[in-house]
Phi, psi and omega in degrees: 000317180295327179293317179296319179297317179295323179295319179296314180295322180295317178292328179291322179291327180297331182294342182274358178142179180277096178248145178288165180297325179297317178294317180298319178296318179297318180295316180297317179296319178298316179298319180293318179296318179296317179295322179295315179298319179295315180296320179295319179295315181296317180298319179297316180294322179295317180294321177297318178297320178293322177300314180296325181289313184281346178293339179280348180272167180279341180285118183271342187283330176293323175298318181295318180295316181294317180294323179288331185270345188300303182292318176299324178296316177298318179296323178294320178298316178294323178297317178293320178295318178295323178297315179296320178297320177294326177292325175298314178297323178292328180294327181260358182218149179255025181296143183295331185297330184280353179286344180266013183300315182296317179296316179295326177296318179295318178295320177297322178296319177298318180297316180296319180295318178297317178301315180296319180294318179295321177294322179293320177298319179295318178295320178296323178297319179296318183292315186291336182255000183268122176289344178282337184251338181239138177294319177235085181296146179283162179296132183298320182297318180294313180298320179296320178295316179296319179296323177295318178296317179296318178299317180297318179296315181297315183293317179297317177298319179295319179296316179296320178295318179295321178296320177295322178296324180281357175103003178279149179275121181293323179298320176294320178296318180293321178296317178296321178295326178293315178292316179293330180295326178295315180295318180294326180298319177290323183283332185236045181294326178293320178296318178293323177298319177293322179297311180291330173297318175296322178297319179295322178298315179292331182280312182276333180054056175292338176203166178223174180298131181099349181281150172267119182235155175208157179234126176288346181271333181230164177277068182235120176199134179161195182256131181288125179256325183205139175242105179262184178278345179243319184232153169243126182265125180238130177265113180291169185287346172264019171071023175262138178284140179236120183256114185248123174300139184297334179297334181295329184286350177274351184237356182239159174277136182239127177257135181243086180296341180295339182263011175294146180271332179213162172252150188256137169252119180225106183227150172243117185245129182251140173242168184290155174296333180291345183256022183297330180293340180262001186301311184299315181294320181296315181298314181297319182290323176296319179297315179296321179299317180291322179296328182263000181287131185290340182256003178258132181285108183287339181275356177262173181299129179227118183232125170224109184213154170292120191265309188194158169273106181268178185300320183225020181201160170260115190270137175245129178268127177239118185223118182204170180236139177272158177286325182277152173246358179289137187298311183291313181297324178301315181290331174294316178295317180298319178299316180296319180297314181294322178294320177293323176297319178298319179295321179296315179299317181292325181294339179262013178074012180262172180222152175288133184281155173222160184303127178227164177226127179256130181252118178260125181256148177297160179297141178092346178265121181243138177243116180229223184286173181291327183294317180291324176297323179293317181293328179291335181269343182296316179304324179296321180289323178296317178299324180295316180293321179297320179294323178293321180294317179298321179295318179295322179295319178298322179294322179293318178298320179296324182288327180290330178290000000 
């Protein structure tokens, strides 16, 4: 068809005068380039107009398809125009390079189709994870994993199609890949373990990007920044990046504090033994305060009880859960609760206990000022001196004898 069209255009150009083949080829190529540019511009404007029209509807997928197809359609028009221009050059020239026009057109068509599919996957990922476009947006980690798999499938299919277009046998390529895959599997078993570990993370979803995770088995704690197919990047609380191979998550326990429903307040508060008569009132008032506190979850476990006779205090157990799970807000609520407990203890004339030591002395032993302690010790020293004098006198008598 392209040959017949070129023959018609060539004969039409000949009617305008005696032009050389080079001039006729140049005119035809210019006309094709101009027509291609015009068609590409019109197609782009039409797709933009359709995007604006369909953007007013509730259906988001038509917008995604049009936006994903706009640039690939323009690229396909240019690809077709360049192919026709190359066919014109081939019509007037026997150069070997122009014999590959058909093959290059097929590879270019595969490339444009792959580009359009990858853009569509990207647009779908944006829609599914956007709270502005979806009432219940999907988890970003899951959508990202699915999009990666789709991209890999599209690219692998495109490569195999391109190889078949170039004359390679796909069955031979697959057979070579099977044999080579066994060798690569033995050589890169750790890499494959990390890959399947990443697949398990995307499948089970124990955590997602932005979650705070920690492991009691390893020194791992921080915020998840990226989940790859080989590594998971975690930002520790001192802002250092931690790169964990995905295979590690298949053998260790992982705790996800980000998914906690409440935060816990667990404190033991001691009052003096002298305030034992106020214990019941203090405990009841603290319990009522927590039940009526706007930031304490009343539907969760709430315990306020006299706990134990401690060495230097009467201990009160305070156990409750806050409604918030945010770290900063939790400490603000905890501070308010502790201050109110302090006010309750003080309002009953009691005091918070602190470690003390009581010294019990035997009967008859009195401890008073330093002067009396000194006078009490002086007779002992006098007795001592008298005993020494008597001993010296006895020694003198013995010597006189």
